[in-house]
N, C-alpha and C positions, 0 to 999 in steps of 0.2 A: 880662328884660322880655318881656311877651307881645306878639308880633307876628303879625298875621293876614295871610296872603298869599292874596289872592283870585285864584285861578287857575281859568280855565275849562278845558274839555277840550282845546281847541287849544293854549292856552298851556302846559298840562301837558306836552304832547308836545315843545313847543319848549324849555321850561325844563329838563326833566329827561331829555330824549332817550329817552323810553320810549313804548311803545304800549300803551294801555289800551283794551280792547274797549268800545265804546259810550262812555258818560260815567260809568262806574262804576269803583271801585277797592276792593279788599278791605280791610275794616276799619271798625269803628264807633267813632268817636272819643268817643261819649257813654259808652263803657264803659272800664274800665281796660285797659291794654295786655295782651293775652294773653301768658302766659309758660308755660314748661315747665321745671321744675328736674330735672336729671339728676344725682343725688348722686354724689359722689366715691366710688371703691371703698375708700378708707380715710378716716381722720379728716380732715375738710375744713379747710384753712387758708386757701384762696384761692377766689376766684370768677372765672370768665370769663363775661362777658355777650356773647352773640352776636346781632348784628342781621342781618336778612335782606336779600337782594337784592329787586328790585322784584317778581319773580314768586313769591317764596317765602312760605310760611306755616310754622307750627310743624311740620307733618308733613314738609314739604320739607326743613327744617333737620335734622330727625331722620334722614330718609333719606340726607341728604348725608354722614353719618358724622362730623360735626364733634365730637360729644361723645366718640366713641371715640378720635378723634385727640388731643383734649385730654387725656383720661384716660391715653392711652398715654405722654404726656410728663410730665404733671402729675397723678399719681394722687391728690394731695391737694387737687385743685380741683373744687369743684362747678361745673356748667355751667348757666347760665340762658339759655335761648332766649327772646328777646323779639320778639314779632311787631309790630314798629314799622313799619307798612306805609304806603303812599302817603298815605292821608287825613291822617295825623298831620303829615306834611311840608306838605301842601297847606294845612292849617289854620294852619300856622306855629307849632305848639306841640310839635313832636317833641323838641327838646332839653329843654324844660321838663318834658314828660311823662316822658321817660326818666329825668331826674334825680329827680323827685318820686316816681315809681312804682317805679323799679327800683334806681337807684344809692343813694339815701338809705336805703331799707329794707335794702339789702345791707350798708351800713356799720353799721347798727344791729345786724345779726346778728353783728358782731364779726370778720369776715374780716380776716386779716392783710394781704391784697392784694385789690384788685378791678381786673380788667383788662377792657377793652372791645375787641371785635373786630366788624368788619362787612364784608360783601362787596358790592361794586358800590354800589348805593344805600345799603346799610348802612355802607359805608366813608365815603361822603359824610356820612352821619348821624353817624359817629364824629368826623369833623372838625368838623362844626357843633356837636356836643356840647362838644368841646374849646374851641371859640370862645366858647360861652356859659358854660362851667364849667371854665376852665383849671385843671389840676392836681388835679381831683377824682377821677381814676382813676389807678392806679399804672402802667398801661401801655396802649398802643393798638396794635392790629394791624390794618392796612389791607389788605384782600384785594381787589386790582383795583378800587380805589375809583373811583366816577364823580366826575370833577373839573371838569365843565363842558363846554360846547359849543365848537365850533371857533373862533368869534370871540374868546373870552377866551383860549383857548390860543394862538392866533396872535398876539394882542396881547402876551402875556407872552414868547413865544418871540422876537418881533421886538425886544423890549427887551433881549434877551440873557439872559433868565432871570428868575426871580422876585426874586432879590436886587437886580438893577438896574432892575426894573420900577417905575415911579412910579404908584401907585394913586390919587394925588390925595387930596383931602380926604375924611375919613371921612364916610360917609353912613348914614342910617338904613336898616336892612335892609328891602328891598321886593322885589316880584316882578321888577322890571326890573333889579335889581343884585345879587341874592343870590350869583351866581357870582363877581362882582367882589369882593364883601365876603368870601366864603370864601377867595379867594386873598390878600386883604389879611391875613386871619388867618394863613394859611400863611406869609406873609412874616415874621411875627413869630417863626416858628421859626428862620429864618435869623439874625435879630437876637439871639436867645437860644438858642444851640445846646444848652444844658443841657436845654432843654424836650423835645428829641428823644432824650434818653438812653434812654427806654423806648418809643420809637415805631418800629414795624417795618412793612415793606411786602413783600407777596408777590403775584405774579401770573404768569400763563402767558405763555410767549414768543409765543404766537399769540393772546393775548387781544384782543378787539375794542376794549378801552379802552387798550391799551398805548401809544398815541401820546402820551397825557398824562403818562405816567410819567417821561420824562426831565426834565420841569419840576419834579417832586416829589423825585426821587432826590437832587439836590444838597443838599437840606435835611436829609437823614438821614445818620447814620453809614454808611459804605460797607458795613460788614458787616451792616447791618440791612435789606438789600435782597436778596430771594430771587426769582430768576426760574427757573421750572420749565417743563418741556415741557407743552404743552396750551393750552386756550383759556379761555373765560369760564364756568367751571363748578366745582361743588363737588368733583368728582374731582381737580381741581388744588388747590383752596383748602384742603380738609381736611388732606391730608398736609402741605402747606406750613405750615399753622398749627401742626401738631405739631412740625415742624422749628424753627419760630420759638421755640416754648416751650422746646425743648431748648437752643437757642442762648442764649436769654435766661437760663436757669438757669446755664449755663456762664459767661456773662459776669458775672452777679451774683456767682457764687462766686469769680471772679478779681479782683473789685474790692477 
């Protein structure tokens, strides 16, 4: 369903906890999502789609070494960097655009598996994509995802965690409640543990968003959580993603 979120510059800062210079943000939603395909070094069987953090563009993703990390673990995986930036989220069309312009065309190309990974804002985007299109990708890798501001995190923590938290009646997604509704969706992972069979989390032990992770971790298999030295940056996320892919392959082979 198309949902338009009307966020001004101030509410953008409040809602997504980011700082955008002036009242501008990178990205032109009137054009297709910019992408860059980095081919696999061998015959491609899989695709890993990577979503950026709030300050990233395609060049930043390439400099972050994410494609090299993926190819080091999955040499049969193409890597598709997707510049799904702030304006797509502000317009309320990020999941729909990602689905129509990236995931559906990838499926048509015949990949055996399509995985989705995102860092920080991109991790949030990955969760919101799963909310709109559950089960459409074969795996999700969350790299220090942005999971909301302190009020919603305190509310859930005070309830004893997301499994015991009462989100109340379901509401239409809007500017005022999107964080609440995102966590309502995450709660469904607790109700259906099989849905996290291929969901992984990685972040740095000094990450600026780490305080939210204890609320998410109980929803995932324990072995699907990687905490590594470092902060909120690609030098932590890229090698961690490579580790996740190696572990995912080992886990799949053991099933």
